[in-house]
PAMI-381860 format. One record per atom (N, C-alpha, C, O): residue number from 1; atom name; chain; z negated, x, y negated; residue in one letter. Coordinates in nm, 4 decimals, m for minus. Each point is the difference from the previous one (the first is absolute). Layout:
<nodes>
   nr  atom  kette         z         x         y  rest
  NUM    CA      A         Z         X         Y     a
...
</nodes>
This chain:
<nodes>
   nr  atom  kette         z         x         y  rest
    1     N      A  m11.0962   12.6310  m10.4105     s
    1    CA      A   m0.0413    0.0055    0.1387     s
    1     C      A   m0.1028   m0.1082    0.0264     s
    1     O      A   m0.0452   m0.0656   m0.0939     s
    2     N      A    0.0072    0.0451    0.2180     g
    2    CA      A   m0.0975   m0.1010    0.0341     g
    2     C      A    0.0654   m0.1191    0.0656     g
    2     O      A    0.1148    0.0056    0.0442     g
    3     N      A   m0.1899   m0.1125   m0.0388     r
    3    CA      A    0.0519   m0.1210    0.0611     r
    3     C      A   m0.0471   m0.1204   m0.0779     r
    3     O      A   m0.0935    0.0076   m0.0797     r
    4     N      A    0.1594   m0.1176    0.1041     m
    4    CA      A   m0.0325   m0.1268   m0.0641     m
    4     C      A   m0.0383   m0.0996    0.1084     m
    4     O      A    0.0678   m0.0108    0.1023     m
    5     N      A   m0.1755   m0.0611   m0.1248     e
    5    CA      A   m0.0392   m0.1090    0.0886     e
    5     C      A    0.0567   m0.1282   m0.0592     e
    5     O      A   m0.0167   m0.0265   m0.1190     e
    6     N      A    0.0840   m0.0532    0.2019     i
    6    CA      A    0.0618   m0.1227   m0.0485     i
    6     C      A   m0.0439   m0.1184    0.0850     i
    6     O      A   m0.0476    0.0159    0.1124     i
    7     N      A    0.0648   m0.1347   m0.1687     d
    7    CA      A   m0.0302   m0.1204    0.0767     d
    7     C      A    0.1295   m0.0612    0.0525     d
    7     O      A    0.1090    0.0490   m0.0299     d
    8     N      A   m0.1212   m0.1555    0.1076     a
    8    CA      A    0.1171   m0.0628    0.0625     a
    8     C      A    0.0977   m0.0522   m0.1044     a
    8     O      A    0.1210    0.0069    0.0215     a
    9     N      A   m0.1694   m0.0589   m0.1338     r
    9    CA      A    0.0896   m0.0518   m0.1047     r
    9     C      A    0.0825    0.1128   m0.0609     r
    9     O      A    0.1198   m0.0166   m0.0229     r
   10     N      A   m0.1818    0.1302   m0.0032     m
   10    CA      A    0.0758    0.1122   m0.0563     m
   10     C      A    0.1038    0.0483    0.0998     m
   10     O      A    0.1122    0.0321   m0.0392     m
   11     N      A   m0.1466   m0.0261    0.1664     a
   11    CA      A    0.0979    0.0385    0.1013     a
   11     C      A    0.1177   m0.0963   m0.0022     a
   11     O      A    0.1150    0.0428    0.0101     a
   12     N      A   m0.1421   m0.1721   m0.0233     e
   12    CA      A    0.1063   m0.1003   m0.0063     e
   12     C      A    0.0891    0.0213   m0.1223     e
   12     O      A    0.1225   m0.0058    0.0108     e
   13     N      A   m0.1825    0.0300   m0.1253     i
   13    CA      A    0.0763    0.0225   m0.1240     i
   13     C      A    0.0949    0.1182    0.0165     i
   13     O      A    0.1147   m0.0054   m0.0443     i
   14     N      A   m0.1624    0.1122    0.1081     y
   14    CA      A    0.0803    0.1201    0.0188     y
   14     C      A    0.0948   m0.0100    0.1188     y
   14     O      A    0.0825    0.0890    0.0210     y
   15     N      A   m0.0933   m0.1960    0.0566     g
   15    CA      A    0.0888   m0.0188    0.1137     g
   15     C      A   m0.0415    0.0753    0.1245     g
   15     O      A    0.0840    0.0361    0.0824     g
   16     N      A   m0.2143   m0.0122   m0.0683     h
   16    CA      A   m0.0526    0.0705    0.1164     h
   16     C      A   m0.0746   m0.0968    0.0907     h
   16     O      A   m0.0397   m0.1073   m0.0453     h
   17     N      A    0.0195    0.1419    0.1713     p
   17    CA      A   m0.0778   m0.0856    0.0903     p
   17     C      A   m0.1414   m0.0212   m0.0548     p
   17     O      A   m0.0562    0.0912   m0.0606     p
   18     N      A   m0.0022   m0.2097    0.0806     p
   18    CA      A   m0.1320   m0.0293   m0.0572     p
   18     C      A   m0.1127    0.0860    0.0553     p
   18     O      A   m0.1059    0.0088   m0.0620     p
   19     N      A    0.1258    0.0545    0.1763     d
   19    CA      A   m0.1059    0.0835    0.0559     d
   19     C      A    0.0047    0.1443   m0.0509     d
   19     O      A   m0.0838    0.0819    0.0377     d
   20     N      A    0.1800   m0.0512   m0.1219     r
   20    CA      A    0.0075    0.1354   m0.0564     r
   20     C      A   m0.0929    0.0055   m0.1210     r
   20     O      A    0.0326   m0.0545   m0.1055     r
   21     N      A   m0.1470    0.1190    0.1195     r
   21    CA      A   m0.1032   m0.0043   m0.1026     r
   21     C      A   m0.0222    0.1305   m0.0753     r
   21     O      A   m0.0724    0.0010   m0.0995     r
   22     N      A    0.1316    0.1076    0.1434     a
   22    CA      A   m0.0154    0.1276   m0.0701     a
   22     C      A    0.1366    0.0651   m0.0149     a
   22     O      A    0.0776    0.0071    0.0953     a
   23     N      A   m0.0494    0.0402   m0.2158     w
   23    CA      A    0.1276    0.0671   m0.0287     w
   23     C      A   m0.0277    0.1365   m0.0575     w
   23     O      A   m0.0948    0.0168   m0.0766     w
   24     N      A    0.1762    0.0819    0.1123     p
   24    CA      A   m0.0059    0.1261   m0.0745     p
   24     C      A    0.0451   m0.0271   m0.1442     p
   24     O      A    0.0935   m0.0768   m0.0223     p
   25     N      A   m0.1587    0.1387   m0.0733     y
   25    CA      A    0.0333   m0.0203   m0.1409     y
   25     C      A    0.1478    0.0292   m0.0257     y
   25     O      A    0.0645   m0.0734   m0.0748     y
   26     N      A   m0.0102    0.1781    0.1347     e
   26    CA      A    0.1400    0.0372   m0.0229     e
   26     C      A    0.0968   m0.1079    0.0484     e
   26     O      A    0.1057   m0.0190   m0.0601     e
   27     N      A   m0.1399   m0.0515    0.1670     a
   27    CA      A    0.0852   m0.1102    0.0471     a
   27     C      A    0.0014   m0.1119   m0.1030     a
   27     O      A    0.1039   m0.0614   m0.0241     a
   28     N      A   m0.2187    0.0349   m0.0366     w
   28    CA      A   m0.0072   m0.1014   m0.1046     w
   28     C      A    0.0839    0.0424   m0.1213     w
   28     O      A    0.0725   m0.0818   m0.0566     w
   29     N      A   m0.0820    0.2084    0.0170     v
   29    CA      A    0.0770    0.0502   m0.1143     v
   29     C      A    0.1490   m0.0202    0.0246     v
   29     O      A    0.0729   m0.0376   m0.0919     v
   30     N      A   m0.0271    0.0616    0.2124     q
   30    CA      A    0.1422   m0.0160    0.0314     q
   30     C      A    0.0456   m0.1451   m0.0097     q
   30     O      A    0.1184   m0.0258   m0.0213     q
   31     N      A   m0.2099   m0.0690    0.0364     a
   31    CA      A    0.0353   m0.1418   m0.0126     a
   31     C      A    0.0133   m0.0439   m0.1455     a
   31     O      A    0.0548   m0.1069   m0.0268     a
   32     N      A   m0.1037    0.1870   m0.0672     l
   32    CA      A    0.0081   m0.0366   m0.1419     l
   32     C      A    0.1437    0.0033   m0.0491     l
   32     O      A    0.0797    0.0827    0.0442     l
   33     N      A   m0.0474   m0.1718   m0.1344     h
   33    CA      A    0.1320   m0.0001   m0.0625     h
   33     C      A    0.0176    0.1332   m0.0726     h
   33     O      A   m0.0909    0.0425   m0.0713     h
   34     N      A    0.2044    0.0241    0.0873     p
   34    CA      A    0.0190    0.1319   m0.0623     p
   34     C      A   m0.0241    0.0016   m0.1509     p
   34     O      A   m0.0461    0.1010   m0.0532     p
   35     N      A    0.0761   m0.2099   m0.0162     e
   35    CA      A   m0.0206   m0.0032   m0.1455     e
   35     C      A   m0.1471   m0.0132   m0.0382     e
   35     O      A   m0.0360    0.0251   m0.1150     e
   36     N      A   m0.0497   m0.0641    0.2094     d
   36    CA      A   m0.1427   m0.0172   m0.0275     d
   36     C      A   m0.0857    0.1108    0.0601     d
   36     O      A   m0.1164    0.0158   m0.0368     d
   37     N      A    0.1737    0.0605    0.1289     r
   37    CA      A   m0.0769    0.0962    0.0797     r
   37     C      A   m0.0724    0.1039   m0.0849     r
   37     O      A   m0.1206    0.0187    0.0165     r
   38     N      A    0.1907    0.0490   m0.1066     d
   38    CA      A   m0.0630    0.1083   m0.0763     d
   38     C      A   m0.1130   m0.0508   m0.0887     d
   38     O      A   m0.1072    0.0604   m0.0041     d
   39     N      A    0.1297   m0.1700   m0.0665     a
   39    CA      A   m0.1035   m0.0526   m0.0909     a
   39     C      A   m0.1229   m0.0465    0.0774     a
   39     O      A   m0.1131    0.0259   m0.0411     a
   40     N      A    0.1352   m0.0941    0.1525     l
   40    CA      A   m0.1136   m0.0500    0.0768     l
   40     C      A   m0.0778    0.1131    0.0649     l
   40     O      A   m0.1229    0.0011   m0.0055     l
   41     N      A    0.1918    0.0939    0.0667     t
   41    CA      A   m0.0734    0.1099    0.0633     t
   41     C      A   m0.0716    0.0851   m0.1046     t
   41     O      A   m0.1079    0.0523    0.0277     t
   42     N      A    0.1651   m0.0372   m0.1467     a
   42    CA      A   m0.0684    0.0728   m0.1076     a
   42     C      A   m0.1260   m0.0741   m0.0431     a
   42     O      A   m0.1032    0.0628   m0.0238     a
   43     N      A    0.1100   m0.1954    0.0136     a
   43    CA      A   m0.1177   m0.0792   m0.0373     a
   43     C      A   m0.1084    0.0119    0.1061     a
   43     O      A   m0.1180    0.0121   m0.0327     a
   44     N      A    0.1574   m0.0155    0.1600     i
   44    CA      A   m0.0973    0.0141    0.1083     i
   44     C      A   m0.0606    0.1400   m0.0013     i
   44     O      A   m0.1213    0.0150    0.0146     i
   45     N      A    0.2042    0.0867   m0.0317     d
   45    CA      A   m0.0507    0.1371   m0.0064     d
   45     C      A   m0.0979    0.0174   m0.1158     d
   45     O      A   m0.1036    0.0647    0.0156     d
   46     N      A    0.1358   m0.1221   m0.1318     a
   46    CA      A   m0.0896    0.0086   m0.1157     a
   46     C      A   m0.1313   m0.0712    0.0285     a
   46     O      A   m0.1071    0.0486   m0.0366     a
   47     N      A    0.1157   m0.1635    0.1020     w
   47    CA      A   m0.1204   m0.0750    0.0346     w
   47     C      A   m0.0903    0.0833    0.0918     w
   47     O      A   m0.1194    0.0144   m0.0261     w
   48     N      A    0.1767    0.0395    0.1321     h
   48    CA      A   m0.0796    0.0803    0.0927     h
   48     C      A   m0.0451    0.1305   m0.0641     h
   48     O      A   m0.1112    0.0460    0.0255     h
   49     N      A    0.1953    0.0136   m0.1076     g
   49    CA      A   m0.0353    0.1252   m0.0658     g
   49     C      A   m0.1138   m0.0145   m0.0989     g
   49     O      A   m0.0701    0.0969   m0.0292     g
   50     N      A    0.0512   m0.2173   m0.0224     s
   50    CA      A   m0.1074   m0.0238   m0.0972     s
   50     C      A   m0.1357   m0.0116    0.0684     s
   50     O      A   m0.1039    0.0034   m0.0660     s
   51     N      A    0.1051   m0.0171    0.1987     g
   51    CA      A   m0.1255   m0.0140    0.0730     g
   51     C      A   m0.0546   m0.1412   m0.0009     g
   51     O      A   m0.1074   m0.0250    0.0546     g
   52     N      A    0.1796   m0.0678   m0.1160     r
   52    CA      A   m0.0481   m0.1383   m0.0052     r
   52     C      A    0.0196   m0.0672    0.1343     r
   52     O      A    0.0896    0.0349    0.0769     r
   53     N      A   m0.1741   m0.1305   m0.0511     r
   53    CA      A    0.0124   m0.0852    0.1173     r
   53     C      A   m0.0123   m0.1438   m0.0482     r
   53     O      A   m0.0589   m0.0262   m0.1049     r
   54     N      A    0.1132   m0.0643    0.1797     g
   54    CA      A   m0.0100   m0.1406   m0.0371     g
   54     C      A    0.1365   m0.0642   m0.0028     g
   54     O      A    0.0855    0.0315    0.0828     g
   55     N      A   m0.0641   m0.1212   m0.1771     e
   55    CA      A    0.1224   m0.0778   m0.0053     e
   55     C      A    0.1170    0.0790   m0.0567     e
   55     O      A   m0.0150    0.0809   m0.0916     e
   56     N      A    0.1309   m0.1066    0.1483     f
   56    CA      A    0.1268    0.0568   m0.0475     f
   56     C      A    0.1002   m0.1134   m0.0003     f
   56     O      A    0.0121   m0.0714    0.0996     f
   57     N      A    0.0606    0.0528   m0.2096     t
   57    CA      A    0.1017   m0.1045   m0.0066     t
   57     C      A    0.1344    0.0606   m0.0359     t
   57     O      A    0.0072    0.0986   m0.0734     t
   58     N      A    0.0988   m0.1580    0.1254     a
   58    CA      A    0.1351    0.0487   m0.0287     a
   58     C      A    0.1018   m0.1084    0.0334     a
   58     O      A   m0.0268   m0.0908    0.0787     a
   59     N      A    0.1440    0.1026   m0.1403     r
   59    CA      A    0.1160   m0.0830    0.0323     r
   59     C      A    0.1122    0.0934    0.0392     r
   59     O      A    0.0236    0.1012   m0.0660     r
   60     N      A    0.0469   m0.1358    0.1752     f
   60    CA      A    0.1082    0.0846    0.0474     f
   60     C      A    0.0847   m0.0776    0.0994     f
   60     O      A   m0.0329   m0.1125    0.0378     f
   61     N      A    0.1422    0.1746    0.0036     r
   61    CA      A    0.0885   m0.0595    0.1006     r
   61     C      A   m0.0031    0.0841    0.1260     r
   61     O      A   m0.0267    0.1201   m0.0035     r
   62     N      A    0.0550   m0.1865    0.1157     i
   62    CA      A    0.0114    0.0688    0.1276     i
   62     C      A    0.1313   m0.0392    0.0661     i
   62     O      A    0.0595   m0.1031   m0.0314     i
   63     N      A   m0.0164    0.1871    0.1228     h
   63    CA      A    0.1104   m0.0324    0.0914     h
   63     C      A   m0.0634   m0.0272    0.1346     h
   63     O      A   m0.0647    0.0871    0.0581     h
   64     N      A    0.0835   m0.2088   m0.0085     r
   64    CA      A   m0.0492   m0.0333    0.1329     r
   64     C      A    0.0868    0.0667    0.1055     r
   64     O      A    0.1096    0.0475   m0.0296     r
   65     N      A   m0.1581   m0.0442    0.1506     r
   65    CA      A    0.0764    0.0604    0.1096     r
   65     C      A    0.1313   m0.0732    0.0231     r
   65     O      A    0.0961    0.0601    0.0482     r
   66     N      A   m0.0899   m0.1910   m0.0822     d
   66    CA      A    0.1237   m0.0760    0.0187     d
   66     C      A    0.0958    0.0142   m0.1186     d
   66     O      A    0.1043   m0.0654   m0.0030     d
   67     N      A   m0.1391    0.1510   m0.0955     g
   67    CA      A    0.0851    0.0253   m0.1149     g
   67     C      A   m0.0293   m0.0870   m0.1212     g
   67     O      A    0.0518    0.0275   m0.1083     g
   68     N      A   m0.1329   m0.1314    0.1230     a
   68    CA      A   m0.0336   m0.0877   m0.1119     a
   68     C      A   m0.0891    0.0745   m0.0997     a
   68     O      A   m0.0786    0.0871    0.0373     a
   69     N      A    0.0930   m0.1235   m0.1643     v
   69    CA      A   m0.0844    0.0555   m0.1058     v
   69     C      A   m0.1045   m0.1050   m0.0362     v
   69     O      A    0.0323   m0.1176   m0.0162     v
   70     N      A   m0.1569    0.1603    0.0036     r
   70    CA      A   m0.1095   m0.0881   m0.0394     r
   70     C      A   m0.0668    0.0573   m0.1241     r
   70     O      A   m0.0164    0.1214   m0.0125     r
   71     N      A   m0.0220   m0.2095   m0.0788     h
   71    CA      A   m0.0753    0.0370   m0.1202     h
   71     C      A   m0.1469   m0.0272    0.0289     h
   71     O      A   m0.0365   m0.1104    0.0403     h
   72     N      A   m0.0472    0.2110   m0.0608     l
   72    CA      A   m0.1412   m0.0121    0.0321     l
   72     C      A   m0.0889    0.0276   m0.1202     l
   72     O      A    0.0317    0.0822   m0.0860     l
   73     N      A   m0.1421   m0.1522    0.0827     r
   73    CA      A   m0.1100    0.0314   m0.0915     r
   73     C      A   m0.1186    0.0269    0.0911     r
   73     O      A   m0.0389   m0.0864    0.0786     r
   74     N      A   m0.0180    0.2039   m0.0885     v
   74    CA      A   m0.1031    0.0416    0.0929     v
   74     C      A   m0.1334    0.0167   m0.0707     v
   74     O      A   m0.0092    0.0567   m0.1088     v
   75     N      A   m0.0922   m0.1076    0.1738     y
   75    CA      A   m0.1385    0.0245   m0.0381     y
   75     C      A   m0.0623    0.0704    0.1194     y
   75     O      A   m0.0205   m0.0613    0.1047     y
   76     N      A   m0.0094    0.1878   m0.1198     a
   76    CA      A   m0.0536    0.0781    0.1114     a
   76     C      A   m0.1369    0.0552   m0.0350     a
   76     O      A   m0.0362    0.0124   m0.1170     a
   77     N      A   m0.0383    0.0201    0.2201     v
   77    CA      A   m0.1280    0.0664   m0.0165     v
   77     C      A    0.0120    0.1357    0.0662     v
   77     O      A    0.0340    0.0097    0.1179     v
   78     N      A   m0.0616    0.0941   m0.1933     t
   78    CA      A    0.0060    0.1344    0.0562     t
   78     C      A   m0.1413    0.0403    0.0427     t
   78     O      A   m0.0988   m0.0306   m0.0668     t
   79     N      A    0.0932    0.0992    0.1789     m
   79    CA      A   m0.1286    0.0462    0.0532     m
   79     C      A    0.0182    0.1392    0.0569     m
   79     O      A    0.1117    0.0414    0.0312     m
   80     N      A   m0.2195    0.0291   m0.0182     a
   80    CA      A    0.0018    0.1301    0.0656     a
   80     C      A   m0.0878   m0.0087    0.1230     a
   80     O      A   m0.1030   m0.0674   m0.0008     a
   81     N      A    0.1442    0.1361    0.1073     d
   81    CA      A   m0.0852    0.0014    0.1181     d
   81     C      A   m0.0958    0.1185   m0.0095     d
   81     O      A    0.0064    0.0779   m0.0951     d
   82     N      A   m0.0913   m0.0649    0.1895     a
   82    CA      A   m0.1039    0.1039   m0.0022     a
   82     C      A    0.0574    0.1402    0.0027     a
   82     O      A   m0.0681    0.0949   m0.0390     a
   83     N      A    0.1923   m0.0794    0.0843     d
   83    CA      A    0.0603    0.1339    0.0096     d
   83     C      A    0.0694    0.0452   m0.1269     d
   83     O      A    0.0502    0.1123   m0.0053     d
   84     N      A   m0.0455   m0.1988   m0.0999     t
   84    CA      A    0.0700    0.0387   m0.1232     t
   84     C      A   m0.0941    0.0110   m0.1159     t
   84     O      A    0.0423    0.0316   m0.1112     t
</nodes>
């Protein structure tokens, strides 16, 4: 659950309009390549379940809205807001 904040470049990579800056987490999960989805979501769940914050890295594939497949290497920073 939750949402992801993205920049214009990430929106472009995923094939979304550049002004789309927030995604529901579940919408992002659906964009993952089916062969990568379980492993990546398990890694993210383990990361969040450990209580750690900071850098997260992963390699995976996505399906763009136009049907193209992209290979990604992600360096993300996880944060919690005041309500979590």
